[in-house]
C-alpha angles and dihedrals in degrees: 000000000000132000111210147111104206108109095205093057093041089054089049094049092045095047093045092048093047091052089052093049091245127140117232129185117197123204121187103206146042090242094062093050100090097043093048095045089053091048099043104029094203126204090212129035116192116195128195097209091203086061102044111001127215091315089077087054091053089048091054093046088050096054121098114247091035117222126218104265120217115178125189131191141165111289093241096056100083094154093062090045091054092049089051091052091050090048088060109260113165089219135014119186142162115261095255094057091044090056091047092048101037098103091048092048090047092049090045103045109010125096121234116256 
């Protein structure tokens, strides 16, 4: 599951997941996270911190079963990265690193479609 509203990153995540045979559900706002978490029960929660902030990380951590939470953010937004780490994200990384590691993250933590 991914929380983001950037269409370029959504396309990148969806196409990478599809190529790997992994199902991905995208939500665009913090208000949709809880209901979607309950419906989908994801193994992996990807959070664009610029879309949903550290509150999305907290929502993922509160869900049972708890997904592996990966948060990404602009490399210049260190305050938001720190908030996500403090909220309990398993990994917090700049967008460039997230893009490079996306296939590995999906293979390791994503569930097959």
